[in-house]
TORPAVO-668864 format. One record per residue (C-alpha): residue number from 0; x, y, z; residue in one letter. Coordinates in Angstrom, 2 decimals. Last residue first. Example, Ala and Ser with C-alpha at 12.3 -4.5 7.8 and 13.67 -1.06 7.14 Angstrom:
> 1 / 13.67 / -1.06 / 7.14 / S;
> 0 / 12.30 / -4.50 / 7.80 / A;
REM end
This chain:
> 361 / -12.53 / -102.82 / -40.94 / K;
> 360 / -10.12 / -104.69 / -38.64 / M;
> 359 / -12.49 / -105.73 / -35.87 / T;
> 358 / -14.71 / -107.40 / -38.45 / R;
> 357 / -11.95 / -109.85 / -39.22 / H;
> 356 / -13.38 / -112.92 / -37.53 / D;
> 355 / -10.80 / -115.71 / -37.84 / G;
> 354 / -11.21 / -116.96 / -34.29 / T;
> 353 / -14.39 / -117.40 / -32.24 / P;
> 352 / -14.17 / -116.46 / -28.56 / V;
> 351 / -14.78 / -119.39 / -26.23 / P;
> 350 / -17.68 / -119.11 / -23.76 / A;
> 349 / -16.53 / -118.63 / -20.15 / N;
> 348 / -19.46 / -116.44 / -19.11 / Q;
> 347 / -21.91 / -118.55 / -21.03 / P;
> 346 / -23.83 / -116.55 / -23.69 / T;
> 345 / -27.63 / -116.79 / -23.60 / E;
> 344 / -28.22 / -114.15 / -20.92 / R;
> 343 / -25.63 / -111.77 / -22.39 / I;
> 342 / -27.14 / -112.22 / -25.84 / T;
> 341 / -30.62 / -111.44 / -24.60 / T;
> 340 / -29.42 / -108.29 / -22.88 / K;
> 339 / -27.52 / -107.23 / -26.00 / L;
> 338 / -30.49 / -107.91 / -28.28 / D;
> 337 / -32.68 / -105.73 / -26.13 / S;
> 336 / -30.02 / -103.01 / -25.96 / V;
> 335 / -29.69 / -103.01 / -29.75 / F;
> 334 / -33.43 / -103.00 / -30.37 / D;
> 333 / -34.05 / -100.16 / -27.91 / V;
> 332 / -31.25 / -98.04 / -29.34 / V;
> 331 / -32.48 / -98.61 / -32.90 / D;
> 330 / -36.02 / -97.78 / -31.78 / E;
> 329 / -34.70 / -94.46 / -30.45 / L;
> 328 / -33.67 / -93.54 / -33.98 / Q;
> 327 / -30.26 / -93.01 / -35.55 / T;
> 326 / -30.57 / -90.71 / -38.61 / D;
> 325 / -27.96 / -88.09 / -37.64 / W;
> 324 / -25.61 / -90.84 / -36.54 / A;
> 323 / -24.83 / -92.70 / -33.31 / C;
> 322 / -21.52 / -94.48 / -32.73 / M;
> 321 / -21.02 / -97.48 / -30.48 / L;
> 320 / -17.27 / -98.02 / -30.01 / R;
> 319 / -16.55 / -101.31 / -28.33 / C;
> 318 / -13.62 / -101.73 / -25.99 / G;
> 317 / -10.09 / -100.65 / -26.75 / G;
> 316 / -8.20 / -97.37 / -26.60 / Q;
> 315 / -9.64 / -95.50 / -29.59 / G;
> 314 / -10.94 / -97.58 / -32.48 / I;
> 313 / -10.25 / -101.35 / -32.51 / F;
> 312 / -13.64 / -102.67 / -31.35 / T;
> 311 / -15.96 / -101.56 / -34.11 / Y;
> 310 / -19.72 / -101.88 / -34.50 / F;
> 309 / -22.08 / -103.77 / -36.78 / K;
> 308 / -25.06 / -105.74 / -35.49 / W;
> 307 / -26.10 / -108.79 / -37.48 / G;
> 306 / -26.93 / -111.26 / -34.74 / R;
> 305 / -23.55 / -112.86 / -35.41 / Q;
> 304 / -21.92 / -109.53 / -34.60 / W;
> 303 / -23.79 / -109.57 / -31.30 / M;
> 302 / -22.44 / -113.06 / -30.62 / A;
> 301 / -18.93 / -111.87 / -31.36 / H;
> 300 / -19.22 / -109.06 / -28.86 / V;
> 299 / -20.84 / -111.36 / -26.33 / V;
> 298 / -17.90 / -113.75 / -26.54 / A;
> 297 / -15.52 / -110.86 / -25.84 / P;
> 296 / -17.44 / -109.73 / -22.70 / P;
> 295 / -18.42 / -106.11 / -23.28 / L;
> 294 / -16.41 / -102.92 / -22.61 / E;
> 293 / -18.17 / -99.75 / -23.63 / A;
> 292 / -17.35 / -96.62 / -25.56 / F;
> 291 / -20.40 / -94.51 / -26.38 / V;
> 290 / -20.24 / -92.04 / -29.23 / A;
> 289 / -22.35 / -89.04 / -30.24 / N;
> 288 / -20.88 / -86.33 / -28.01 / A;
> 287 / -20.12 / -86.19 / -24.28 / Q;
> 286 / -20.24 / -89.75 / -23.02 / R;
> 285 / -17.39 / -89.99 / -20.46 / P;
> 284 / -15.04 / -92.90 / -21.21 / F;
> 283 / -14.91 / -96.66 / -20.62 / L;
> 282 / -18.46 / -97.66 / -19.75 / I;
> 281 / -18.46 / -101.20 / -18.36 / R;
> 280 / -21.18 / -103.64 / -19.38 / V;
> 279 / -21.87 / -106.88 / -17.53 / E;
> 278 / -23.93 / -105.12 / -14.89 / P;
> 277 / -26.40 / -103.63 / -17.43 / I;
> 276 / -27.95 / -100.36 / -16.18 / K;
> 275 / -25.06 / -98.32 / -17.55 / V;
> 274 / -26.01 / -99.54 / -21.01 / L;
> 273 / -29.47 / -98.02 / -20.99 / E;
> 272 / -28.33 / -94.49 / -20.06 / E;
> 271 / -25.49 / -94.68 / -22.56 / H;
> 270 / -27.86 / -95.56 / -25.39 / L;
> 269 / -30.10 / -92.62 / -24.49 / S;
> 268 / -27.12 / -90.26 / -24.38 / R;
> 267 / -25.91 / -91.60 / -27.71 / A;
> 266 / -29.32 / -90.90 / -29.20 / M;
> 265 / -29.18 / -87.39 / -27.79 / E;
> 264 / -25.75 / -86.77 / -29.34 / N;
> 263 / -27.06 / -87.89 / -32.74 / A;
> 262 / -30.03 / -85.53 / -32.35 / H;
> 261 / -27.80 / -82.62 / -31.36 / A;
> 260 / -25.64 / -83.25 / -34.43 / A;
> 259 / -28.65 / -83.30 / -36.72 / H;
> 258 / -30.03 / -80.12 / -35.26 / R;
> 257 / -26.61 / -78.45 / -35.45 / L;
> 256 / -26.09 / -79.19 / -39.16 / W;
> 255 / -29.73 / -78.35 / -39.92 / A;
> 254 / -29.20 / -74.75 / -38.82 / G;
> 253 / -31.34 / -73.08 / -41.50 / D;
> 252 / -28.66 / -71.97 / -43.99 / K;
> 251 / -25.98 / -74.37 / -42.83 / L;
> 250 / -26.92 / -77.87 / -43.97 / M;
> 249 / -28.59 / -76.92 / -47.27 / G;
> 248 / -25.72 / -74.61 / -48.18 / V;
> 247 / -23.23 / -77.23 / -47.15 / W;
> 246 / -24.87 / -79.67 / -49.54 / P;
> 245 / -24.06 / -77.26 / -52.42 / A;
> 244 / -20.28 / -77.27 / -51.76 / S;
> 243 / -19.25 / -80.72 / -52.90 / M;
> 242 / -21.67 / -80.96 / -55.87 / F;
> 241 / -20.83 / -77.37 / -56.77 / R;
> 240 / -17.21 / -78.33 / -57.22 / M;
> 239 / -17.79 / -79.98 / -60.58 / K;
> 238 / -14.11 / -79.97 / -61.48 / S;
> 237 / -13.20 / -80.90 / -57.93 / A;
> 236 / -9.82 / -79.57 / -56.77 / L;
> 235 / -8.59 / -82.19 / -54.31 / Q;
> 234 / -6.16 / -84.07 / -56.51 / G;
> 233 / -3.23 / -83.30 / -54.21 / A;
> 232 / -1.63 / -80.89 / -56.69 / Q;
> 231 / -4.89 / -78.94 / -57.01 / K;
> 230 / -5.48 / -78.73 / -53.25 / C;
> 229 / -1.90 / -77.63 / -52.60 / R;
> 228 / -2.24 / -74.98 / -55.33 / Y;
> 227 / -5.39 / -73.64 / -53.69 / D;
> 226 / -3.46 / -73.46 / -50.44 / F;
> 225 / -1.24 / -70.86 / -52.13 / E;
> 224 / -1.47 / -68.52 / -49.12 / K;
> 223 / -3.98 / -69.92 / -46.64 / A;
> 222 / -1.65 / -69.42 / -43.69 / L;
> 221 / -2.01 / -65.66 / -43.94 / E;
> 220 / -5.75 / -66.05 / -43.44 / R;
> 219 / -5.41 / -67.19 / -39.83 / N;
> 218 / -9.03 / -68.32 / -39.43 / F;
> 217 / -8.43 / -70.73 / -42.29 / F;
> 216 / -11.34 / -73.10 / -42.74 / V;
> 215 / -10.82 / -76.35 / -44.65 / V;
> 214 / -14.24 / -77.71 / -45.54 / A;
> 213 / -15.04 / -81.41 / -45.84 / D;
> 212 / -16.59 / -83.20 / -48.80 / G;
> 211 / -18.82 / -86.15 / -49.51 / V;
> 210 / -22.41 / -87.22 / -49.07 / H;
> 209 / -23.43 / -84.69 / -46.45 / T;
> 208 / -25.10 / -85.70 / -43.19 / G;
> 207 / -22.98 / -84.83 / -40.15 / N;
> 206 / -20.40 / -87.54 / -40.57 / K;
> 205 / -19.86 / -86.29 / -44.10 / T;
> 204 / -19.52 / -82.61 / -43.24 / G;
> 203 / -16.35 / -82.20 / -41.20 / G;
> 202 / -14.74 / -78.81 / -40.71 / F;
> 201 / -10.94 / -79.19 / -40.77 / S;
> 200 / -10.21 / -76.04 / -38.81 / L;
> 199 / -7.10 / -73.87 / -39.13 / I;
> 198 / -5.60 / -71.25 / -36.81 / D;
> 197 / -7.44 / -72.21 / -33.61 / V;
> 196 / -6.63 / -69.70 / -30.85 / G;
> 195 / -9.70 / -70.03 / -28.64 / S;
> 194 / -11.62 / -67.15 / -30.20 / Q;
> 193 / -10.72 / -68.67 / -33.59 / W;
> 192 / -12.26 / -72.06 / -32.83 / T;
> 191 / -14.14 / -73.11 / -29.71 / I;
> 190 / -15.97 / -69.82 / -29.10 / E;
> 189 / -16.41 / -69.13 / -32.81 / K;
> 188 / -18.74 / -72.09 / -33.15 / P;
> 187 / -21.18 / -70.57 / -30.65 / K;
> 186 / -21.60 / -72.69 / -27.50 / V;
> 185 / -24.04 / -75.36 / -26.38 / G;
> 184 / -21.18 / -77.67 / -25.39 / L;
> 183 / -22.71 / -80.85 / -26.84 / S;
> 182 / -24.11 / -79.14 / -29.94 / A;
> 181 / -20.75 / -77.51 / -30.70 / V;
> 180 / -18.93 / -80.82 / -30.11 / A;
> 179 / -21.37 / -82.74 / -32.31 / N;
> 178 / -20.89 / -80.19 / -35.09 / A;
> 177 / -17.10 / -80.55 / -34.87 / F;
> 176 / -17.35 / -84.26 / -35.57 / R;
> 175 / -14.64 / -84.39 / -38.24 / A;
> 174 / -13.32 / -81.21 / -36.64 / G;
> 173 / -9.58 / -81.91 / -36.68 / D;
> 172 / -8.36 / -78.62 / -35.23 / M;
> 171 / -4.99 / -77.12 / -36.14 / H;
> 170 / -3.13 / -74.88 / -33.73 / I;
> 169 / 0.16 / -73.09 / -34.41 / K;
> 168 / 3.08 / -73.40 / -32.00 / L;
> 167 / 5.56 / -70.71 / -30.90 / G;
> 166 / 5.97 / -72.08 / -27.37 / L;
> 165 / 4.34 / -69.08 / -25.70 / G;
> 164 / 1.48 / -69.21 / -28.13 / R;
> 163 / 1.09 / -72.94 / -27.51 / C;
> 162 / 0.74 / -72.42 / -23.77 / R;
> 161 / -1.92 / -69.75 / -24.16 / S;
> 160 / -3.68 / -71.80 / -26.81 / W;
> 159 / -3.84 / -74.85 / -24.53 / I;
> 158 / -5.42 / -72.75 / -21.79 / T;
> 157 / -7.82 / -71.25 / -24.33 / K;
> 156 / -8.82 / -74.71 / -25.50 / L;
> 155 / -9.48 / -75.96 / -21.98 / E;
> 154 / -11.55 / -72.88 / -21.22 / D;
> 153 / -13.60 / -73.29 / -24.40 / P;
> 152 / -14.35 / -76.90 / -23.42 / T;
> 151 / -12.66 / -79.78 / -25.28 / Y;
> 150 / -15.02 / -82.63 / -26.07 / V;
> 149 / -15.15 / -86.36 / -25.37 / T;
> 148 / -16.15 / -89.17 / -27.73 / G;
> 147 / -12.91 / -91.14 / -27.55 / L;
> 146 / -11.61 / -89.99 / -30.91 / E;
> 145 / -12.06 / -86.44 / -29.70 / T;
> 144 / -14.90 / -84.06 / -30.60 / A;
> 143 / -12.95 / -81.94 / -31.52 / Q;
> 142 / -9.50 / -83.41 / -32.32 / T;
> 141 / -6.57 / -81.13 / -31.58 / L;
> 140 / -3.52 / -80.89 / -33.85 / S;
> 139 / -0.57 / -78.97 / -32.43 / V;
> 138 / 1.95 / -77.34 / -34.72 / A;
> 137 / 5.64 / -76.49 / -35.09 / R;
> 136 / 7.63 / -78.91 / -33.00 / P;
> 135 / 11.24 / -79.05 / -34.33 / K;
> 134 / 12.21 / -82.48 / -35.58 / P;
> 133 / 15.22 / -83.41 / -33.37 / Y;
> 132 / 18.79 / -83.49 / -34.67 / H;
> 131 / 19.04 / -79.69 / -34.59 / V;
> 130 / 18.90 / -79.66 / -30.79 / D;
> 129 / 15.93 / -78.53 / -28.73 / S;
> 128 / 14.90 / -81.73 / -27.00 / R;
> 127 / 12.11 / -82.74 / -24.60 / K;
> 126 / 11.14 / -79.09 / -24.41 / K;
> 125 / 8.45 / -79.37 / -27.05 / V;
> 124 / 7.19 / -82.74 / -25.78 / M;
> 123 / 7.00 / -81.49 / -22.19 / Q;
> 122 / 5.25 / -78.33 / -23.32 / E;
> 121 / 2.54 / -80.27 / -25.10 / I;
> 120 / 1.94 / -82.61 / -22.17 / G;
> 119 / 1.83 / -79.64 / -19.79 / D;
> 118 / -0.77 / -77.89 / -21.95 / P;
> 117 / -2.89 / -81.06 / -21.98 / T;
> 116 / -3.87 / -83.39 / -24.79 / V;
> 115 / -7.32 / -84.94 / -24.78 / K;
> 114 / -8.47 / -88.46 / -25.61 / G;
> 113 / -9.99 / -89.21 / -22.24 / N;
> 112 / -6.78 / -88.69 / -20.27 / A;
> 111 / -3.66 / -87.44 / -21.96 / G;
> 110 / -0.70 / -88.73 / -23.94 / S;
> 109 / 1.17 / -86.74 / -26.58 / V;
> 108 / 2.35 / -88.30 / -29.82 / L;
> 107 / 4.79 / -86.88 / -32.36 / L;
> 106 / 3.93 / -86.73 / -36.06 / V;
> 105 / 6.99 / -86.09 / -38.20 / K;
> 104 / 6.93 / -83.71 / -41.17 / T;
> 103 / 8.09 / -85.79 / -44.12 / G;
> 102 / 7.19 / -84.04 / -47.36 / N;
> 101 / 4.16 / -82.29 / -45.79 / S;
> 100 / 1.71 / -84.25 / -47.99 / F;
> 99 / 3.28 / -87.58 / -47.06 / F;
> 98 / 3.73 / -86.95 / -43.35 / E;
> 97 / 0.10 / -85.86 / -42.94 / P;
> 96 / -0.98 / -88.79 / -45.19 / A;
> 95 / 0.74 / -91.50 / -43.08 / G;
> 94 / -2.13 / -93.95 / -43.52 / C;
> 93 / -4.60 / -91.40 / -42.06 / E;
> 92 / -6.09 / -93.57 / -39.31 / D;
> 91 / -3.74 / -93.74 / -36.30 / S;
> 90 / -1.81 / -90.47 / -36.24 / E;
> 89 / -4.11 / -87.96 / -37.92 / V;
> 88 / -7.05 / -89.75 / -36.28 / H;
> 87 / -5.75 / -88.91 / -32.82 / A;
> 86 / -5.37 / -91.73 / -30.27 / T;
> 85 / -1.84 / -90.69 / -29.15 / E;
> 84 / -2.93 / -87.08 / -28.91 / H;
> 83 / -1.27 / -84.72 / -31.34 / C;
> 82 / 2.00 / -82.83 / -31.86 / L;
> 81 / 3.18 / -82.08 / -35.39 / I;
> 80 / 6.87 / -82.00 / -36.19 / S;
> 79 / 9.10 / -79.77 / -38.33 / H;
> 78 / 11.94 / -80.74 / -40.71 / Y;
> 77 / 9.59 / -81.14 / -43.65 / S;
> 76 / 8.25 / -77.62 / -43.26 / Q;
> 75 / 4.97 / -77.08 / -41.45 / C;
> 74 / 1.72 / -75.17 / -41.24 / L;
> 73 / 0.43 / -75.66 / -44.79 / S;
> 72 / 1.23 / -79.38 / -44.47 / A;
> 71 / -1.01 / -79.53 / -41.45 / L;
> 70 / -3.94 / -78.20 / -43.41 / S;
> 69 / -3.16 / -80.46 / -46.35 / L;
> 68 / -3.18 / -83.53 / -44.13 / S;
> 67 / -6.27 / -82.70 / -42.13 / N;
> 66 / -8.52 / -81.66 / -45.01 / A;
> 65 / -7.20 / -84.40 / -47.28 / A;
> 64 / -7.82 / -87.12 / -44.70 / T;
> 63 / -11.18 / -85.56 / -43.90 / G;
> 62 / -12.57 / -85.93 / -47.38 / N;
> 61 / -13.14 / -84.48 / -50.85 / F;
> 60 / -11.87 / -80.97 / -50.33 / V;
> 59 / -13.63 / -77.59 / -50.04 / F;
> 58 / -11.67 / -74.41 / -49.28 / F;
> 57 / -12.66 / -71.49 / -47.03 / V;
> 56 / -10.73 / -68.36 / -45.99 / E;
> 55 / -12.12 / -66.66 / -42.86 / C;
> 54 / -13.85 / -63.30 / -42.41 / D;
> 53 / -15.43 / -63.92 / -39.01 / T;
> 52 / -18.76 / -64.81 / -37.43 / E;
> 51 / -18.10 / -68.55 / -37.44 / F;
> 50 / -21.48 / -69.42 / -38.95 / T;
> 49 / -21.53 / -66.30 / -41.10 / E;
> 48 / -18.14 / -67.19 / -42.56 / R;
> 47 / -19.35 / -70.72 / -43.18 / I;
> 46 / -22.43 / -69.29 / -44.88 / L;
> 45 / -20.19 / -67.18 / -47.13 / D;
> 44 / -18.21 / -70.25 / -48.14 / A;
> 43 / -21.40 / -72.14 / -48.95 / A;
> 42 / -22.71 / -69.21 / -51.00 / K;
> 41 / -19.51 / -68.90 / -53.03 / A;
> 40 / -19.42 / -72.64 / -53.65 / T;
> 39 / -23.03 / -72.65 / -54.74 / W;
> 38 / -22.59 / -69.59 / -56.97 / E;
> 37 / -19.88 / -71.16 / -59.06 / D;
> 36 / -16.19 / -70.57 / -59.66 / D;
> 35 / -15.30 / -73.62 / -57.59 / G;
> 34 / -13.53 / -75.67 / -60.27 / Y;
> 33 / -16.41 / -75.49 / -62.72 / G;
> 32 / -18.90 / -72.90 / -63.94 / P;
> 31 / -22.53 / -74.11 / -63.95 / C;
> 30 / -24.73 / -75.68 / -66.60 / H;
> 29 / -28.34 / -76.72 / -66.13 / G;
> 28 / -29.83 / -77.92 / -62.87 / Q;
> 27 / -28.08 / -80.30 / -60.50 / N;
> 26 / -27.53 / -77.63 / -57.87 / A;
> 25 / -31.18 / -77.85 / -56.81 / E;
> 24 / -30.94 / -81.62 / -56.46 / E;
> 23 / -27.78 / -81.32 / -54.41 / L;
> 22 / -29.45 / -78.71 / -52.24 / S;
> 21 / -32.34 / -81.08 / -51.55 / K;
> 20 / -29.98 / -83.91 / -50.69 / W;
> 19 / -28.12 / -81.78 / -48.16 / A;
> 18 / -31.38 / -80.82 / -46.43 / E;
> 17 / -32.71 / -84.37 / -46.53 / P;
> 16 / -29.65 / -85.97 / -44.85 / C;
> 15 / -27.36 / -88.10 / -47.00 / I;
> 14 / -27.01 / -91.70 / -45.86 / G;
> 13 / -25.71 / -93.06 / -42.57 / A;
> 12 / -22.82 / -95.51 / -42.39 / Y;
> 11 / -20.29 / -92.66 / -41.95 / N;
> 10 / -21.79 / -92.11 / -38.48 / D;
> 9 / -20.01 / -95.34 / -37.68 / S;
> 8 / -20.53 / -98.87 / -36.47 / G;
> 7 / -23.72 / -98.30 / -34.49 / F;
> 6 / -26.10 / -99.76 / -37.06 / H;
> 5 / -29.24 / -98.82 / -38.94 / R;
> 4 / -30.80 / -101.72 / -40.78 / K;
> 3 / -31.62 / -101.18 / -44.46 / R;
> 2 / -29.11 / -103.76 / -45.70 / N;
> 1 / -29.16 / -103.53 / -49.50 / P;
> 0 / -30.66 / -106.42 / -51.50 / M;
REM end
């Protein structure tokens, strides 16, 4: 039987939200042109343009790895390099896809507090070397919201843009949780994208409630030249494209994407408020989107896994990542915190940590 319990492992655990599901059902009627030449794909692209209030180019791909990797490949030659934060998904969780699809463009890491790169960090990496033996920095990839659950403000982005412009760098944004960042900041989507210098956005849908498919949004339309060929060659051109694009219509037309993101953020806020009351728990990073990072005693972590709770401990910079989704409910927060308090009481402080448990590596 399937496990109906809602967990804090990932917002990918959640199912399809009602609005996306309804559009899928509506799209599943009769025959429809393939490969994106359909009304659903056209409507979804237009809604994205309305959302960002600009005439951008839009492409739909199967997942975030493709969105990020193909976007970055469109910015770089093989002798270039991409700068990103040391915890960025494009560095730690894409299995080398950015390098693969760009024929070898090197990913260079920039440090920074709370998952964010800084203008000085970017400039230091660019000016580290300028000889022909060094992969020339060409692009910066920013994650919004970051892998550590924080968000870049419009002012932070504009400051980065100003520095990047002077250094001749393009800006890509990994927006797997872009909706959560918009909801957290209370800004218009354009304020943290093209008005802040972002050239390309990987606009995430699956973590926000769709079943599959991310959108690649080119605010700099010149960079979109022949991107359709990249998608085809990479196996990202869906023959029945309407089933990737239709859910976006349901998500965007009445603002469901932001409502779901705001709800996930609110659940994370509630979880954070309860966890800070527990002396044995240490919060690791500011809670700004839909994730809470907390340090728990190792034996307690394993005991919570034994109780059936699923969450990861290897994402980001250590500790436990507790991720809320569009369908997380307050009762889930209450149940988790209750079990955590019980587990802490019942687990000796010096209890041995079990070995051979591979749940940290999934």
